[in-house]
C-alpha positions in Angstrom: -51.4 31.9 20.1 -51.6 31.4 23.5 -52.5 28.0 22.5 -49.6 27.4 20.5 -47.4 28.4 23.5 -48.9 26.5 25.7 -48.4 23.3 23.6 -45.0 24.1 23.5 -44.4 24.8 26.6 -45.8 21.4 27.2 -44.0 19.9 25.0 -40.7 21.0 26.3 -41.6 20.1 29.7 -42.2 16.8 28.8 -46.2 16.4 29.6 -47.1 14.4 26.6 -44.7 11.5 29.1 -47.0 11.7 31.7 -50.7 13.1 30.4 -53.6 10.0 30.9 -52.4 9.2 27.2 -49.0 9.0 28.2 -49.3 4.9 27.3 -49.6 5.6 23.3 -46.9 8.1 23.5 -44.3 5.9 25.5 -45.2 3.0 23.2 -44.5 4.9 19.8 -41.2 6.4 21.7 -39.7 3.5 22.2 -40.8 1.9 19.1 -38.6 4.4 17.2 -35.6 4.2 19.8 -35.8 0.2 18.8 -35.6 1.5 15.3 -32.6 3.5 15.9 -30.4 1.1 17.9 -31.4 -1.2 15.0 -30.3 1.3 12.7 -27.0 1.9 14.8 -26.5 -1.5 14.7 -26.6 -1.9 10.9 -24.4 1.0 10.4 -21.6 -0.4 12.8 -21.6 -4.3 11.1 -21.6 -3.2 7.3 -18.8 -0.5 8.4 -17.1 -3.3 9.8 -17.5 -5.4 7.0 -16.2 -2.5 4.6 -13.1 -2.6 6.8 -12.6 -6.1 6.5 -13.2 -6.2 2.6 -10.5 -3.3 2.7 -8.0 -5.2 4.5 -8.5 -8.6 2.1 -8.1 -6.9 -0.8 -4.9 -5.1 0.5 -3.8 -8.8 1.5 -4.5 -10.1 -1.8 -2.6 -7.2 -3.8 0.1 -8.2 -1.7 -0.2 -11.9 -2.4 -0.7 -11.1 -6.2 2.4 -9.5 -5.9 4.4 -12.0 -4.1 3.3 -14.4 -6.7 4.4 -12.2 -9.7 7.8 -12.0 -7.8 8.5 -15.5 -7.7 7.4 -16.1 -10.9 10.4 -13.9 -12.3 12.8 -15.6 -10.1 11.5 -18.9 -11.4 11.9 -18.1 -15.0 15.4 -16.1 -14.5 15.9 -19.9 -12.8 15.0 -21.8 -15.9 17.1 -19.8 -18.6 19.5 -21.4 -20.2 22.1 -19.1 -19.4 22.2 -19.8 -15.3 21.8 -23.4 -15.6 24.9 -23.3 -17.5 26.6 -20.9 -15.2 25.6 -23.3 -12.5 26.4 -26.7 -13.7 29.9 -24.7 -14.8 30.3 -24.0 -10.9 29.8 -27.8 -10.6 32.3 -28.9 -13.1 29.9 -30.0 -15.5 30.0 -28.3 -19.4 27.7 -29.2 -22.6 28.3 -32.4 -24.6 30.3 -31.7 -27.6 28.6 -34.5 -30.1 24.9 -34.1 -30.4 22.6 -36.8 -29.4 21.8 -39.4 -31.7 18.1 -41.0 -32.2 18.4 -45.0 -31.2 15.4 -46.8 -33.2 14.6 -50.2 -32.2 13.0 -52.2 -34.5 10.9 -55.7 -33.1 11.2 -58.8 -35.5 8.5 -61.3 -35.6 
């Protein structure tokens, strides 16, 4: 039991970093710290990309809504009734007589 207490006490004091075999421990600690830094960087990078994707999706939805609204406005502008109203405002009116076909025959 005393050996376990001494081991815990040595660990808490940090004697595993100052012993003669501390070089192996430092290499492992530095390796673990580097892995943790890489993991943190990777997490931040992926989180940044998730936010960017979210913003792009939001922008895409806005543009799609604008496209639909513009298409609706265009369809209303193309309607015959709206064209007649605009033509009437300019003093134009529909023809009373229907159009006639013109046939061209070529004789040799």
